[in-house]
N, C-alpha and C positions, 0 to 999 in steps of 0.2 A: 474882723471877718470871722464868721463861724459857719461851719458846715455840719449838718446833722441828718439823720435818717428820720424823716417824718412822714407819716401816712404811707403811701406806696412807693416812695423813692427818696432821693437826696434832696435837701433843701440848703440854699446858701442865703445867709443874711449878712449884709454889710452895715455896720453901725459906724457912724462918723461923729466923733465928739468935736465940739467947737466948729460947726460947719461954717463955711464961708457964706457970703450973702447970696451967691447963686444957689447953693444947696438949700439954704433956708427957705427959698421960694418954691421948692418942689411941691407939687400938689398930688393928692391921693388919686385923682381921676386921670392922670396922664402917665403913659408908659415912659420909663426912664431908660435911656441907652446905657448899657454897661459893656465894657470891653475888658476881657481878661487876656493878658499877654505874658507869655513866658519869655524871659530874656536872660542873657548872661550879664556879668558885671561890665563887660565891654560893650553893652547895649545891642548886641546881636539878638534879634528876635527869633525864637525857636518855634513859636506857635502862637496863634491868636484865635479867640472866639468872641464874636459879637452876640450879645443877648439883650433881653429887656428885663427890667425889674419894675416893681411897684413899691411905692412908699408904704411901709407898714407901721411906721412910727414917725410922726412929724416933729418938727422943731418947735419947742416952746422954751420960754425963758427958764422954766423950772428944770428941764432936763438937758437943754443945750445939746441935743443929739438928734440926728435923723437915722432912720433904719430903713433899708431897702431890701426887699425879698425877691427871689427869683422863682418862677414857675418850675415844676419838677423837670421838664425836658431841658430847659435852659440851664438849670443847676447841674443836671447830669452831664451836659456838654462841657461846662466849665470844669467839673470834677475830673472828667476824662482827660481833658487838656492838662490839668495839674498833675494827675496821677501818672500820665504818660511821660512827663518830663521831670518828675521829681528827682530822679537819679542823675540828671545831667549835672555836670561840674558847675558848682556855684550858681544854681538857678535863682532867679528873682521872679516874683509874680507882680506885675504891674496891673492894677485895677483902676480903670478909668470909669467914673460915675458922672454922667452929665457934664463931661468936660473937665472934671477935677480928678487928679490922679494920686494914688498912693502906692507904695512899694513894699512888698513883703518878702523876707528871705525864706526860701523853701528848703534850706538844708535840713535834712533829717525828717522832712514831712512825708516821705513816701509811706512809711509804716502807718501813719495816721490815716492816710487816704485809703490804703488797702483795708484797714479795719472798718472804715466807713462804708466802703463798697460791699464788704462781706456782710455787714449788719443790714444794709438795705436789701441785698439779694436774699438773705435768709427770711426776711419778712414777706417776700413775694411768694414763698413756697406755700 
């Protein structure tokens, strides 16, 4: 997963290597459901955001990867969820893309998201 400031706001891209058969069938013309969920290691959910994404890079035998991008407003909602919970004890970010989930450890991520928000806000001036 990568987050960056692009254009007038934050963008999130999720790249999945070796996608399963379901993810290989994603199409460019269909919105893709994405759920960001902050959880503790004991599976307690601290917050959840449901957004949609679009395929920005499709599966081919050469790349063996799919990439999904989110609109600026959806990316901002996800980043606010992550940033607001980054200091929570042992936070995990669960990202569900079209029914397939991955987990990221957010320990120490708060500084990164603060810098990203500042970069995006400074571009709006």
